[in-house]
C-alpha positions as CSV (number, residue, x, y, z in Angstrom):
1,M,-72.9,97.7,-38.8
2,L,-69.4,98.0,-37.8
3,T,-68.2,97.0,-34.3
4,R,-65.0,98.2,-32.7
5,N,-63.4,96.4,-29.7
6,L,-62.0,98.8,-27.3
7,Y,-59.3,97.7,-24.8
8,T,-59.0,99.7,-21.7
9,I,-55.5,99.7,-20.1
10,T,-55.8,99.8,-16.4
11,P,-53.0,100.7,-13.8
12,R,-53.0,97.1,-12.7
13,A,-52.3,95.9,-16.3
14,C,-49.3,98.3,-16.5
15,L,-47.9,96.9,-13.3
16,L,-48.1,93.3,-14.5
17,T,-46.5,94.2,-17.8
18,S,-43.6,95.9,-16.1
19,L,-43.0,92.9,-13.8
20,L,-43.0,90.6,-16.9
21,L,-40.4,92.7,-18.6
22,V,-38.2,92.6,-15.5
23,L,-38.4,88.8,-15.4
24,V,-37.5,88.4,-19.0
25,A,-34.5,90.7,-18.7
26,G,-33.2,88.6,-15.9
27,I,-33.6,85.3,-17.8
28,V,-32.2,86.3,-21.2
29,P,-28.3,86.9,-21.2
30,P,-27.0,90.3,-22.3
31,V,-25.9,90.6,-25.9
32,Y,-22.4,92.2,-26.3
33,A,-21.3,94.1,-29.4
34,S,-18.2,91.9,-29.7
35,P,-16.4,89.1,-27.8
36,A,-13.9,91.6,-26.5
37,D,-16.7,93.3,-24.6
38,E,-17.5,90.1,-22.6
39,P,-16.3,89.9,-19.0
40,E,-13.2,87.7,-18.5
41,L,-13.8,84.4,-16.7
42,T,-11.1,83.6,-14.1
43,T,-12.3,80.1,-13.1
44,E,-8.9,78.4,-13.9
45,K,-6.7,78.1,-10.9
46,K,-2.9,78.6,-11.2
47,R,-0.9,75.5,-10.6
48,P,1.5,75.4,-7.6
49,R,5.2,75.8,-8.1
50,I,7.1,72.6,-7.7
51,G,10.7,72.4,-6.4
52,L,12.8,69.2,-6.4
53,A,15.5,68.4,-3.9
54,L,17.9,65.6,-4.6
55,S,20.0,64.2,-1.8
56,G,23.5,62.7,-1.9
57,G,24.7,59.2,-2.0
58,G,26.4,57.6,-5.0
59,A,24.0,54.7,-5.3
60,R,21.1,57.0,-5.1
61,G,21.9,58.5,-8.5
62,G,19.9,55.8,-10.3
63,A,17.0,56.4,-7.9
64,H,17.0,60.2,-8.8
65,V,16.8,59.4,-12.5
66,G,13.9,57.0,-11.8
67,I,12.0,59.8,-9.9
68,L,12.5,62.1,-12.9
69,K,11.2,59.5,-15.3
70,I,8.0,59.2,-13.2
71,L,7.5,62.9,-13.1
72,E,7.9,63.1,-16.9
73,Q,5.5,60.2,-17.5
74,N,2.9,62.1,-15.5
75,N,3.6,65.4,-17.1
76,I,4.6,67.0,-13.8
77,P,6.7,70.1,-14.5
78,I,9.7,71.0,-12.3
79,D,10.2,74.7,-11.6
80,Y,13.3,74.6,-9.3
81,I,16.0,72.0,-8.6
82,A,18.5,71.8,-5.7
83,G,21.0,68.9,-5.1
84,T,24.0,67.8,-3.1
85,S,26.7,65.3,-3.9
86,M,25.3,62.9,-6.5
87,G,22.0,64.8,-6.3
88,S,23.8,67.8,-7.6
89,V,25.1,65.9,-10.6
90,V,21.6,64.6,-11.6
91,G,20.0,67.9,-10.7
92,A,22.4,70.0,-12.8
93,L,22.0,67.8,-15.8
94,Y,18.3,68.0,-15.6
95,A,18.3,71.7,-15.0
96,S,20.6,72.2,-18.1
97,G,17.9,70.6,-20.3
98,M,18.6,67.0,-20.4
99,S,15.8,64.5,-20.1
100,A,15.7,61.6,-17.6
101,D,16.6,59.1,-20.4
102,E,19.5,61.3,-21.6
103,I,20.9,61.6,-18.1
104,E,20.7,57.8,-17.5
105,N,22.6,57.1,-20.7
106,A,25.2,59.8,-20.0
107,L,25.9,58.5,-16.5
108,A,26.1,54.9,-17.8
109,E,28.7,55.9,-20.5
110,I,31.1,57.5,-17.9
111,D,34.1,55.5,-17.0
112,W,33.8,56.1,-13.3
113,D,37.0,54.2,-12.5
114,G,38.9,56.5,-14.9
115,V,37.3,59.8,-13.9
116,L,38.0,59.0,-10.2
117,D,41.6,58.2,-10.9
118,D,43.8,61.4,-11.1
119,H,46.4,59.5,-13.1
120,G,44.3,58.0,-15.8
121,P,43.5,54.4,-16.9
122,R,46.1,51.8,-16.0
123,S,46.4,50.9,-19.7
124,D,47.9,54.3,-20.4
125,K,50.6,54.1,-17.7
126,T,54.2,53.2,-18.2
127,Y,55.7,50.0,-17.0
128,R,57.5,51.9,-14.2
129,D,54.2,53.6,-13.0
130,K,52.5,50.2,-12.9
131,A,55.5,48.8,-10.9
132,D,55.2,51.7,-8.4
133,E,51.5,50.9,-7.8
134,R,52.6,47.4,-6.7
135,L,55.1,48.9,-4.2
136,Y,52.9,51.5,-2.6
137,L,49.4,50.8,-1.2
138,I,48.4,54.5,-1.3
139,D,49.4,56.5,-4.4
140,Q,49.5,60.0,-3.0
141,Q,52.0,62.9,-3.3
142,I,53.9,63.7,-0.1
143,G,56.2,66.7,0.1
144,V,57.9,69.3,2.2
145,K,56.8,73.0,2.4
146,D,58.3,75.7,4.7
147,G,60.3,73.1,6.5
148,S,57.3,70.8,7.4
149,M,56.0,67.7,5.8
150,Q,52.8,68.1,3.7
151,L,50.4,65.2,3.5
152,P,47.6,64.9,0.9
153,T,44.2,66.2,2.0
154,A,42.3,63.7,0.0
155,F,42.7,60.6,-2.2
156,I,41.2,62.2,-5.3
157,Q,41.9,65.7,-6.6
158,G,39.0,65.5,-8.9
159,Q,40.3,67.2,-12.1
160,R,39.3,64.3,-14.3
161,F,35.9,64.0,-12.7
162,E,35.3,67.8,-13.2
163,L,36.3,67.5,-16.9
164,A,33.8,64.7,-17.4
165,I,31.1,66.8,-15.8
166,R,32.0,69.9,-17.9
167,K,31.5,67.8,-21.1
168,L,28.0,66.9,-20.0
169,V,27.0,70.6,-19.2
170,I,28.9,72.2,-22.1
171,S,25.8,73.7,-23.4
172,T,25.7,75.9,-20.2
173,A,29.3,77.1,-20.5
174,R,28.4,80.8,-21.0
175,I,25.8,80.8,-18.2
176,N,27.1,82.1,-14.9
177,D,23.7,82.6,-13.2
178,F,22.0,79.3,-12.4
179,D,18.6,81.1,-12.6
180,K,19.3,81.4,-16.3
181,L,19.3,77.6,-16.8
182,P,16.3,76.0,-18.4
183,I,15.3,75.2,-14.8
184,P,16.8,77.3,-12.0
185,F,19.3,75.2,-10.1
186,R,21.3,75.3,-6.8
187,A,24.1,73.1,-5.6
188,I,24.6,72.6,-1.9
189,A,28.0,72.5,-0.4
190,T,29.8,73.3,2.9
191,D,32.4,76.0,3.8
192,I,35.2,73.9,5.3
193,T,36.4,76.9,7.3
194,T,33.1,77.7,9.1
195,G,31.2,74.4,8.6
196,E,28.2,76.4,7.3
197,E,26.0,75.2,4.5
198,V,26.5,77.2,1.4
199,I,24.1,77.5,-1.6
200,L,25.8,77.9,-4.9
201,G,23.7,79.7,-7.5
202,K,26.3,81.4,-9.6
203,G,29.6,80.8,-11.3
204,D,30.9,77.8,-13.2
205,L,28.3,75.0,-13.1
206,G,31.0,72.2,-13.4
207,V,33.0,73.7,-10.5
208,A,29.8,74.0,-8.4
209,I,28.9,70.3,-9.0
210,R,32.5,69.3,-8.1
211,A,32.3,71.3,-4.9
212,S,29.1,69.6,-3.9
213,M,30.7,66.2,-4.7
214,A,33.8,66.8,-2.7
215,V,33.3,64.3,0.1
216,P,35.8,65.1,2.9
217,G,38.8,62.7,2.8
218,A,37.8,61.3,-0.6
219,F,37.8,64.4,-2.8
220,E,40.0,67.5,-2.4
221,A,38.2,70.6,-1.4
222,V,37.3,73.1,-4.2
223,D,38.4,76.7,-4.1
224,I,35.8,79.2,-5.2
225,D,36.6,82.9,-4.9
226,G,39.2,82.2,-2.2
227,R,36.9,80.0,-0.1
228,A,37.3,76.2,0.2
229,Y,34.2,74.1,-0.2
230,D,33.4,70.4,0.1
231,A,30.3,68.2,0.1
232,E,27.4,69.0,2.5
233,Q,27.5,67.0,5.7
234,Y,24.2,65.0,5.5
């Protein structure tokens, strides 16, 4: 005798089956045809942009290099650099692509007594020039123009200093827009006519550095496009 088990599907059973399918669909992740079809995850936050401002002061040049070393050791990138006076020297060198160690070595190799002397090393001078140095306490040019006496405006004209800086940034000789440097850079100076702060972001990088370094009374002001600039008053 053959026996057949018959299962009767009731409306309640249909409802339970539908609910079970909905729960399973919510638990199992969807399968995409290819990785390109998957939604893009945007959990990674963009890092903040970092700008570095380097102040003036000759003795602080070493401190600036030390700060750069710490930033490098901690893999902290610099997106923008601005500097005034000695800060413009260190900042411009770093912006041009030099590392902190390279800047430290370059500054250590500069004969500062020589570059700050418009007339060159004493060993290169004639006997008469050396004798004149003993006779005159201040070695500055004094002349007459338009019937009036002309006195020097500064102790150092700065040509030798500018030449030394140009050698350090020679790789940027064809760059006139400081935004095009490996790191965008600005040199801070002062318009000696108006006394206003000026931000130099274009032109000759060596001239911009010299203008930012032109401490009144010590360095001669720098002419850029008919305007005279010296160091920022900080």
